[in-house]
PDB file of N, CA, C and O in Angstrom:
ATOM      1  N   UNK A   1      89.459  71.729  68.845  1.00  0.00           N
ATOM      2  CA  UNK A   1      90.563  71.815  69.630  1.00  0.00           C
ATOM      3  C   UNK A   1      91.422  70.493  69.819  1.00  0.00           C
ATOM      4  O   UNK A   1      92.648  70.534  69.920  1.00  0.00           O
ATOM      5  N   UNK A   2      90.765  69.445  69.855  1.00  0.00           N
ATOM      6  CA  UNK A   2      91.502  68.058  70.036  1.00  0.00           C
ATOM      7  C   UNK A   2      92.199  67.720  68.852  1.00  0.00           C
ATOM      8  O   UNK A   2      93.173  66.974  68.952  1.00  0.00           O
ATOM      9  N   UNK A   3      91.853  68.153  67.745  1.00  0.00           N
ATOM     10  CA  UNK A   3      92.555  67.950  66.397  1.00  0.00           C
ATOM     11  C   UNK A   3      94.049  68.449  66.507  1.00  0.00           C
ATOM     12  O   UNK A   3      95.002  67.853  66.006  1.00  0.00           O
ATOM     13  N   UNK A   4      94.117  69.478  67.141  1.00  0.00           N
ATOM     14  CA  UNK A   4      95.555  70.095  67.340  1.00  0.00           C
ATOM     15  C   UNK A   4      96.528  69.153  68.048  1.00  0.00           C
ATOM     16  O   UNK A   4      97.728  69.226  67.781  1.00  0.00           O
ATOM     17  N   UNK A   5      96.115  68.368  68.843  1.00  0.00           N
ATOM     18  CA  UNK A   5      97.140  67.475  69.566  1.00  0.00           C
ATOM     19  C   UNK A   5      97.913  66.674  68.703  1.00  0.00           C
ATOM     20  O   UNK A   5      99.014  66.289  69.097  1.00  0.00           O
ATOM     21  N   UNK A   6      97.444  66.325  67.428  1.00  0.00           N
ATOM     22  CA  UNK A   6      98.247  65.473  66.522  1.00  0.00           C
ATOM     23  C   UNK A   6      99.483  66.429  65.958  1.00  0.00           C
ATOM     24  O   UNK A   6     100.435  65.895  65.389  1.00  0.00           O
ATOM     25  N   UNK A   7      99.431  67.645  66.115  1.00  0.00           N
ATOM     26  CA  UNK A   7     100.405  68.517  65.537  1.00  0.00           C
ATOM     27  C   UNK A   7     101.212  69.295  66.555  1.00  0.00           C
ATOM     28  O   UNK A   7     102.153  70.008  66.205  1.00  0.00           O
ATOM     29  N   UNK A   8     100.838  69.154  67.826  1.00  0.00           N
ATOM     30  CA  UNK A   8     101.424  69.826  68.844  1.00  0.00           C
ATOM     31  C   UNK A   8     103.041  69.468  68.944  1.00  0.00           C
ATOM     32  O   UNK A   8     103.472  68.329  69.124  1.00  0.00           O
ATOM     33  N   UNK A   9     103.793  70.576  68.802  1.00  0.00           N
ATOM     34  CA  UNK A   9     105.351  70.252  68.925  1.00  0.00           C
ATOM     35  C   UNK A   9     105.958  71.226  69.756  1.00  0.00           C
ATOM     36  O   UNK A   9     107.169  71.127  69.953  1.00  0.00           O
ATOM     37  N   UNK A  10     105.257  72.239  70.326  1.00  0.00           N
ATOM     38  CA  UNK A  10     105.732  73.297  71.153  1.00  0.00           C
ATOM     39  C   UNK A  10     105.637  73.002  72.620  1.00  0.00           C
ATOM     40  O   UNK A  10     105.955  73.897  73.402  1.00  0.00           O
ATOM     41  N   UNK A  11     105.226  71.824  73.083  1.00  0.00           N
ATOM     42  CA  UNK A  11     105.039  71.718  74.492  1.00  0.00           C
ATOM     43  C   UNK A  11     106.330  71.531  75.127  1.00  0.00           C
ATOM     44  O   UNK A  11     107.303  71.155  74.473  1.00  0.00           O
ATOM     45  N   UNK A  12     106.388  71.792  76.450  1.00  0.00           N
ATOM     46  CA  UNK A  12     107.638  71.757  77.117  1.00  0.00           C
ATOM     47  C   UNK A  12     107.328  71.602  78.599  1.00  0.00           C
ATOM     48  O   UNK A  12     106.324  72.181  79.014  1.00  0.00           O
ATOM     49  N   UNK A  13     108.085  70.874  79.469  1.00  0.00           N
ATOM     50  CA  UNK A  13     107.808  70.531  80.724  1.00  0.00           C
ATOM     51  C   UNK A  13     107.872  71.777  81.653  1.00  0.00           C
ATOM     52  O   UNK A  13     108.634  72.720  81.445  1.00  0.00           O
ATOM     53  N   UNK A  14     106.983  71.696  82.721  1.00  0.00           N
ATOM     54  CA  UNK A  14     106.975  72.854  83.696  1.00  0.00           C
ATOM     55  C   UNK A  14     106.745  72.316  85.125  1.00  0.00           C
ATOM     56  O   UNK A  14     106.103  71.297  85.377  1.00  0.00           O
ATOM     57  N   UNK A  15     107.322  73.090  85.998  1.00  0.00           N
ATOM     58  CA  UNK A  15     107.144  72.510  87.430  1.00  0.00           C
ATOM     59  C   UNK A  15     105.978  73.268  88.150  1.00  0.00           C
ATOM     60  O   UNK A  15     105.598  72.981  89.285  1.00  0.00           O
ATOM     61  N   UNK A  16     105.439  74.286  87.358  1.00  0.00           N
ATOM     62  CA  UNK A  16     104.362  74.967  87.808  1.00  0.00           C
ATOM     63  C   UNK A  16     103.015  74.386  87.517  1.00  0.00           C
ATOM     64  O   UNK A  16     102.568  74.494  86.375  1.00  0.00           O
ATOM     65  N   UNK A  17     102.301  73.753  88.489  1.00  0.00           N
ATOM     66  CA  UNK A  17     100.964  73.034  88.332  1.00  0.00           C
ATOM     67  C   UNK A  17      99.865  73.978  88.780  1.00  0.00           C
ATOM     68  O   UNK A  17      98.739  73.529  88.992  1.00  0.00           O
ATOM     69  N   UNK A  18     100.147  75.305  88.939  1.00  0.00           N
ATOM     70  CA  UNK A  18      99.137  76.227  89.355  1.00  0.00           C
ATOM     71  C   UNK A  18      98.677  77.074  88.078  1.00  0.00           C
ATOM     72  O   UNK A  18      99.393  77.223  87.088  1.00  0.00           O
ATOM     73  N   UNK A  19      97.404  77.607  88.222  1.00  0.00           N
ATOM     74  CA  UNK A  19      97.054  78.603  87.297  1.00  0.00           C
ATOM     75  C   UNK A  19      96.897  77.815  85.789  1.00  0.00           C
ATOM     76  O   UNK A  19      97.033  78.450  84.742  1.00  0.00           O
ATOM     77  N   UNK A  20      96.661  76.675  85.804  1.00  0.00           N
ATOM     78  CA  UNK A  20      96.445  75.890  84.592  1.00  0.00           C
ATOM     79  C   UNK A  20      94.981  75.579  84.062  1.00  0.00           C
ATOM     80  O   UNK A  20      94.760  75.065  82.965  1.00  0.00           O
ATOM     81  N   UNK A  21      94.097  75.921  84.895  1.00  0.00           N
ATOM     82  CA  UNK A  21      92.636  75.570  84.487  1.00  0.00           C
ATOM     83  C   UNK A  21      92.366  76.086  83.133  1.00  0.00           C
ATOM     84  O   UNK A  21      92.611  77.267  82.885  1.00  0.00           O
ATOM     85  N   UNK A  22      91.829  75.210  82.141  1.00  0.00           N
ATOM     86  CA  UNK A  22      91.561  75.699  80.854  1.00  0.00           C
ATOM     87  C   UNK A  22      92.791  75.238  79.805  1.00  0.00           C
ATOM     88  O   UNK A  22      92.571  75.144  78.597  1.00  0.00           O
ATOM     89  N   UNK A  23      93.873  75.009  80.288  1.00  0.00           N
ATOM     90  CA  UNK A  23      95.077  74.756  79.477  1.00  0.00           C
ATOM     91  C   UNK A  23      95.049  73.335  78.893  1.00  0.00           C
ATOM     92  O   UNK A  23      94.764  72.368  79.599  1.00  0.00           O
ATOM     93  N   UNK A  24      95.315  73.242  77.743  1.00  0.00           N
ATOM     94  CA  UNK A  24      95.557  72.000  77.059  1.00  0.00           C
ATOM     95  C   UNK A  24      97.000  71.563  77.380  1.00  0.00           C
ATOM     96  O   UNK A  24      97.946  72.282  77.056  1.00  0.00           O
ATOM     97  N   UNK A  25      97.183  70.307  78.059  1.00  0.00           N
ATOM     98  CA  UNK A  25      98.285  69.841  78.443  1.00  0.00           C
ATOM     99  C   UNK A  25      98.513  68.333  78.222  1.00  0.00           C
ATOM    100  O   UNK A  25      97.618  67.616  77.774  1.00  0.00           O
ATOM    101  N   UNK A  26      99.711  67.881  78.542  1.00  0.00           N
ATOM    102  CA  UNK A  26     100.040  66.398  78.538  1.00  0.00           C
ATOM    103  C   UNK A  26     100.633  66.111  79.885  1.00  0.00           C
ATOM    104  O   UNK A  26     101.397  66.860  80.493  1.00  0.00           O
ATOM    105  N   UNK A  27     100.201  64.962  80.275  1.00  0.00           N
ATOM    106  CA  UNK A  27     100.804  64.298  81.578  1.00  0.00           C
ATOM    107  C   UNK A  27     101.730  63.230  81.072  1.00  0.00           C
ATOM    108  O   UNK A  27     101.293  62.400  80.276  1.00  0.00           O
ATOM    109  N   UNK A  28     102.948  63.192  81.466  1.00  0.00           N
ATOM    110  CA  UNK A  28     103.960  62.316  81.134  1.00  0.00           C
ATOM    111  C   UNK A  28     104.646  61.552  82.337  1.00  0.00           C
ATOM    112  O   UNK A  28     104.707  62.091  83.442  1.00  0.00           O
ATOM    113  N   UNK A  29     105.122  60.384  82.126  1.00  0.00           N
ATOM    114  CA  UNK A  29     105.946  59.675  83.097  1.00  0.00           C
ATOM    115  C   UNK A  29     106.906  58.949  82.400  1.00  0.00           C
ATOM    116  O   UNK A  29     106.573  58.221  81.466  1.00  0.00           O
ATOM    117  N   UNK A  30     108.161  59.081  82.785  1.00  0.00           N
ATOM    118  CA  UNK A  30     109.137  58.374  82.213  1.00  0.00           C
ATOM    119  C   UNK A  30     109.264  58.636  80.704  1.00  0.00           C
ATOM    120  O   UNK A  30     109.502  57.683  79.962  1.00  0.00           O
ATOM    121  N   UNK A  31     109.125  59.830  80.228  1.00  0.00           N
ATOM    122  CA  UNK A  31     109.063  60.088  78.921  1.00  0.00           C
ATOM    123  C   UNK A  31     107.815  59.759  77.954  1.00  0.00           C
ATOM    124  O   UNK A  31     107.650  60.211  76.821  1.00  0.00           O
ATOM    125  N   UNK A  32     106.986  58.883  78.644  1.00  0.00           N
ATOM    126  CA  UNK A  32     105.934  58.416  77.895  1.00  0.00           C
ATOM    127  C   UNK A  32     104.624  59.328  78.273  1.00  0.00           C
ATOM    128  O   UNK A  32     104.381  59.661  79.432  1.00  0.00           O
ATOM    129  N   UNK A  33     103.776  59.707  77.100  1.00  0.00           N
ATOM    130  CA  UNK A  33     102.593  60.519  77.241  1.00  0.00           C
ATOM    131  C   UNK A  33     101.668  59.604  77.879  1.00  0.00           C
ATOM    132  O   UNK A  33     101.349  58.590  77.258  1.00  0.00           O
ATOM    133  N   UNK A  34     101.136  59.844  79.169  1.00  0.00           N
ATOM    134  CA  UNK A  34     100.012  59.210  79.810  1.00  0.00           C
ATOM    135  C   UNK A  34      98.728  59.569  79.373  1.00  0.00           C
ATOM    136  O   UNK A  34      97.897  58.706  79.088  1.00  0.00           O
ATOM    137  N   UNK A  35      98.463  60.957  79.284  1.00  0.00           N
ATOM    138  CA  UNK A  35      97.164  61.568  78.886  1.00  0.00           C
ATOM    139  C   UNK A  35      97.379  62.961  78.422  1.00  0.00           C
ATOM    140  O   UNK A  35      98.223  63.712  78.911  1.00  0.00           O
ATOM    141  N   UNK A  36      96.602  63.256  77.488  1.00  0.00           N
ATOM    142  CA  UNK A  36      96.330  64.609  76.909  1.00  0.00           C
ATOM    143  C   UNK A  36      95.071  65.086  77.406  1.00  0.00           C
ATOM    144  O   UNK A  36      94.177  64.281  77.668  1.00  0.00           O
ATOM    145  N   UNK A  37      94.898  66.489  77.581  1.00  0.00           N
ATOM    146  CA  UNK A  37      93.482  66.822  78.001  1.00  0.00           C
ATOM    147  C   UNK A  37      93.626  68.384  78.366  1.00  0.00           C
ATOM    148  O   UNK A  37      94.594  69.102  78.117  1.00  0.00           O
ATOM    149  N   UNK A  38      92.458  68.728  79.001  1.00  0.00           N
ATOM    150  CA  UNK A  38      92.301  70.035  79.390  1.00  0.00           C
ATOM    151  C   UNK A  38      92.062  70.052  80.900  1.00  0.00           C
ATOM    152  O   UNK A  38      91.192  69.387  81.463  1.00  0.00           O
ATOM    153  N   UNK A  39      92.957  70.913  81.522  1.00  0.00           N
ATOM    154  CA  UNK A  39      92.856  70.991  83.026  1.00  0.00           C
ATOM    155  C   UNK A  39      91.460  71.625  83.500  1.00  0.00           C
ATOM    156  O   UNK A  39      91.083  72.758  83.203  1.00  0.00           O
ATOM    157  N   UNK A  40      90.818  70.782  84.221  1.00  0.00           N
ATOM    158  CA  UNK A  40      89.511  71.174  84.654  1.00  0.00           C
ATOM    159  C   UNK A  40      89.531  71.882  86.115  1.00  0.00           C
ATOM    160  O   UNK A  40      88.813  72.839  86.404  1.00  0.00           O
ATOM    161  N   UNK A  41      90.401  71.308  86.934  1.00  0.00           N
ATOM    162  CA  UNK A  41      90.477  71.766  88.315  1.00  0.00           C
ATOM    163  C   UNK A  41      91.927  71.543  88.865  1.00  0.00           C
ATOM    164  O   UNK A  41      92.608  70.657  88.350  1.00  0.00           O
ATOM    165  N   UNK A  42      92.384  72.229  89.786  1.00  0.00           N
ATOM    166  CA  UNK A  42      93.701  72.061  90.258  1.00  0.00           C
ATOM    167  C   UNK A  42      93.658  72.125  91.842  1.00  0.00           C
ATOM    168  O   UNK A  42      92.738  72.710  92.414  1.00  0.00           O
ATOM    169  N   UNK A  43      94.642  71.529  92.500  1.00  0.00           N
ATOM    170  CA  UNK A  43      94.903  71.822  93.893  1.00  0.00           C
ATOM    171  C   UNK A  43      95.311  73.191  94.081  1.00  0.00           C
ATOM    172  O   UNK A  43      96.053  73.721  93.255  1.00  0.00           O
ATOM    173  N   UNK A  44      94.868  73.844  95.152  1.00  0.00           N
ATOM    174  CA  UNK A  44      95.430  75.218  95.477  1.00  0.00           C
ATOM    175  C   UNK A  44      96.946  75.360  95.713  1.00  0.00           C
ATOM    176  O   UNK A  44      97.550  76.402  95.459  1.00  0.00           O
ATOM    177  N   UNK A  45      97.539  74.227  96.226  1.00  0.00           N
ATOM    178  CA  UNK A  45      98.923  74.208  96.532  1.00  0.00           C
ATOM    179  C   UNK A  45      99.777  73.715  95.320  1.00  0.00           C
ATOM    180  O   UNK A  45     100.984  73.534  95.478  1.00  0.00           O
ATOM    181  N   UNK A  46      99.197  73.500  94.153  1.00  0.00           N
ATOM    182  CA  UNK A  46      99.836  72.954  93.042  1.00  0.00           C
ATOM    183  C   UNK A  46     100.304  71.476  93.110  1.00  0.00           C
ATOM    184  O   UNK A  46     101.080  71.003  92.280  1.00  0.00           O
ATOM    185  N   UNK A  47      99.791  70.783  94.137  1.00  0.00           N
ATOM    186  CA  UNK A  47     100.323  69.319  94.148  1.00  0.00           C
ATOM    187  C   UNK A  47      99.625  68.423  93.196  1.00  0.00           C
ATOM    188  O   UNK A  47     100.073  67.285  93.058  1.00  0.00           O
ATOM    189  N   UNK A  48      98.510  68.821  92.476  1.00  0.00           N
ATOM    190  CA  UNK A  48      97.898  67.988  91.613  1.00  0.00           C
ATOM    191  C   UNK A  48      96.875  68.638  90.790  1.00  0.00           C
ATOM    192  O   UNK A  48      96.502  69.771  91.093  1.00  0.00           O
ATOM    193  N   UNK A  49      96.340  67.967  89.679  1.00  0.00           N
ATOM    194  CA  UNK A  49      95.325  68.518  88.808  1.00  0.00           C
ATOM    195  C   UNK A  49      94.321  67.532  88.368  1.00  0.00           C
ATOM    196  O   UNK A  49      94.637  66.347  88.467  1.00  0.00           O
ATOM    197  N   UNK A  50      93.163  67.835  87.898  1.00  0.00           N
ATOM    198  CA  UNK A  50      92.279  66.921  87.263  1.00  0.00           C
ATOM    199  C   UNK A  50      92.192  67.349  85.855  1.00  0.00           C
ATOM    200  O   UNK A  50      92.092  68.537  85.547  1.00  0.00           O
ATOM    201  N   UNK A  51      92.229  66.403  85.013  1.00  0.00           N
ATOM    202  CA  UNK A  51      92.031  66.535  83.532  1.00  0.00           C
ATOM    203  C   UNK A  51      90.490  66.190  83.350  1.00  0.00           C
ATOM    204  O   UNK A  51      89.894  65.259  83.891  1.00  0.00           O
ATOM    205  N   UNK A  52      89.996  67.091  82.516  1.00  0.00           N
ATOM    206  CA  UNK A  52      88.353  66.942  82.127  1.00  0.00           C
ATOM    207  C   UNK A  52      88.114  65.630  81.398  1.00  0.00           C
ATOM    208  O   UNK A  52      88.960  65.103  80.676  1.00  0.00           O
ATOM    209  N   UNK A  53      86.907  65.142  81.636  1.00  0.00           N
ATOM    210  CA  UNK A  53      86.482  63.816  80.739  1.00  0.00           C
ATOM    211  C   UNK A  53      86.304  64.387  79.327  1.00  0.00           C
ATOM    212  O   UNK A  53      85.964  65.546  79.090  1.00  0.00           O
ATOM    213  N   UNK A  54      86.586  63.401  78.378  1.00  0.00           N
ATOM    214  CA  UNK A  54      86.346  63.761  76.945  1.00  0.00           C
ATOM    215  C   UNK A  54      85.787  62.654  76.316  1.00  0.00           C
ATOM    216  O   UNK A  54      85.201  61.820  77.006  1.00  0.00           O
ATOM    217  N   UNK A  55      85.887  62.505  75.000  1.00  0.00           N
ATOM    218  CA  UNK A  55      85.049  61.393  74.277  1.00  0.00           C
ATOM    219  C   UNK A  55      85.624  60.015  74.564  1.00  0.00           C
ATOM    220  O   UNK A  55      84.912  59.021  74.418  1.00  0.00           O
ATOM    221  N   UNK A  56      86.745  59.929  74.923  1.00  0.00           N
ATOM    222  CA  UNK A  56      87.362  58.580  75.133  1.00  0.00           C
ATOM    223  C   UNK A  56      87.893  58.259  76.498  1.00  0.00           C
ATOM    224  O   UNK A  56      88.139  57.081  76.760  1.00  0.00           O
ATOM    225  N   UNK A  57      88.116  59.308  77.496  1.00  0.00           N
ATOM    226  CA  UNK A  57      88.549  59.367  78.727  1.00  0.00           C
ATOM    227  C   UNK A  57      87.759  59.899  79.893  1.00  0.00           C
ATOM    228  O   UNK A  57      87.155  60.949  79.674  1.00  0.00           O
ATOM    229  N   UNK A  58      87.657  59.393  81.035  1.00  0.00           N
ATOM    230  CA  UNK A  58      86.901  59.853  82.204  1.00  0.00           C
ATOM    231  C   UNK A  58      87.864  60.999  82.932  1.00  0.00           C
ATOM    232  O   UNK A  58      89.072  61.152  82.751  1.00  0.00           O
ATOM    233  N   UNK A  59      87.107  61.657  83.688  1.00  0.00           N
ATOM    234  CA  UNK A  59      87.753  62.664  84.461  1.00  0.00           C
ATOM    235  C   UNK A  59      88.880  62.171  85.425  1.00  0.00           C
ATOM    236  O   UNK A  59      88.570  61.434  86.361  1.00  0.00           O
ATOM    237  N   UNK A  60      90.093  62.528  85.242  1.00  0.00           N
ATOM    238  CA  UNK A  60      91.194  61.938  86.072  1.00  0.00           C
ATOM    239  C   UNK A  60      92.220  62.768  86.903  1.00  0.00           C
ATOM    240  O   UNK A  60      92.653  63.817  86.428  1.00  0.00           O
ATOM    241  N   UNK A  61      92.581  62.373  88.011  1.00  0.00           N
ATOM    242  CA  UNK A  61      93.384  63.143  88.947  1.00  0.00           C
ATOM    243  C   UNK A  61      94.795  62.700  88.813  1.00  0.00           C
ATOM    244  O   UNK A  61      95.056  61.497  88.819  1.00  0.00           O
ATOM    245  N   UNK A  62      95.754  63.633  88.688  1.00  0.00           N
ATOM    246  CA  UNK A  62      97.212  63.378  88.590  1.00  0.00           C
ATOM    247  C   UNK A  62      97.856  64.142  89.704  1.00  0.00           C
ATOM    248  O   UNK A  62      97.748  65.360  89.848  1.00  0.00           O
ATOM    249  N   UNK A  63      98.510  63.367  90.454  1.00  0.00           N
ATOM    250  CA  UNK A  63      99.372  63.812  91.792  1.00  0.00           C
ATOM    251  C   UNK A  63     100.741  64.151  91.365  1.00  0.00           C
ATOM    252  O   UNK A  63     101.362  63.216  90.859  1.00  0.00           O
ATOM    253  N   UNK A  64     101.307  65.208  91.453  1.00  0.00           N
ATOM    254  CA  UNK A  64     102.679  65.714  91.110  1.00  0.00           C
ATOM    255  C   UNK A  64     103.671  64.836  91.873  1.00  0.00           C
ATOM    256  O   UNK A  64     104.727  64.513  91.329  1.00  0.00           O
ATOM    257  N   UNK A  65     103.361  64.425  93.152  1.00  0.00           N
ATOM    258  CA  UNK A  65     104.295  63.810  93.962  1.00  0.00           C
ATOM    259  C   UNK A  65     104.535  62.278  93.509  1.00  0.00           C
ATOM    260  O   UNK A  65     105.507  61.654  93.935  1.00  0.00           O
ATOM    261  N   UNK A  66     103.672  61.751  92.694  1.00  0.00           N
ATOM    262  CA  UNK A  66     103.851  60.322  92.219  1.00  0.00           C
ATOM    263  C   UNK A  66     104.635  60.290  90.933  1.00  0.00           C
ATOM    264  O   UNK A  66     104.623  59.295  90.208  1.00  0.00           O
ATOM    265  N   UNK A  67     105.407  61.528  90.614  1.00  0.00           N
ATOM    266  CA  UNK A  67     106.395  61.360  89.416  1.00  0.00           C
ATOM    267  C   UNK A  67     105.894  61.965  88.090  1.00  0.00           C
ATOM    268  O   UNK A  67     106.613  62.161  87.110  1.00  0.00           O
ATOM    269  N   UNK A  68     104.554  62.243  88.172  1.00  0.00           N
ATOM    270  CA  UNK A  68     104.115  62.670  86.770  1.00  0.00           C
ATOM    271  C   UNK A  68     104.687  64.031  86.281  1.00  0.00           C
ATOM    272  O   UNK A  68     105.039  64.802  87.174  1.00  0.00           O
ATOM    273  N   UNK A  69     104.817  64.404  85.100  1.00  0.00           N
ATOM    274  CA  UNK A  69     105.342  65.620  84.601  1.00  0.00           C
ATOM    275  C   UNK A  69     104.261  66.293  83.824  1.00  0.00           C
ATOM    276  O   UNK A  69     103.546  65.638  83.065  1.00  0.00           O
ATOM    277  N   UNK A  70     104.125  67.514  83.979  1.00  0.00           N
ATOM    278  CA  UNK A  70     103.114  68.509  83.283  1.00  0.00           C
ATOM    279  C   UNK A  70     103.884  69.110  81.981  1.00  0.00           C
ATOM    280  O   UNK A  70     104.963  69.696  82.071  1.00  0.00           O
ATOM    281  N   UNK A  71     103.324  68.931  80.996  1.00  0.00           N
ATOM    282  CA  UNK A  71     103.922  69.592  79.735  1.00  0.00           C
ATOM    283  C   UNK A  71     102.895  70.505  79.194  1.00  0.00           C
ATOM    284  O   UNK A  71     101.788  70.051  78.905  1.00  0.00           O
ATOM    285  N   UNK A  72     103.175  71.775  79.032  1.00  0.00           N
ATOM    286  CA  UNK A  72     102.317  72.592  78.476  1.00  0.00           C
ATOM    287  C   UNK A  72     102.923  73.417  77.261  1.00  0.00           C
ATOM    288  O   UNK A  72     102.220  74.222  76.650  1.00  0.00           O
TER     289      UNK A  72
END
């Protein structure tokens, strides 16, 4: 699954941070990719989400109100 990230070209921004558990996403800020990963858990109100730990990154929370963008 992670190999596909090098060739992902179909991602687009979304304001909907709910119902994303299991999705492969990018978190961006000011056009820069901050992190790619799989959504492990999300806030019920859509205010943030956790990306799962992987081989190089720990589990991490991203808060929508801090200006992060979600690309799916």
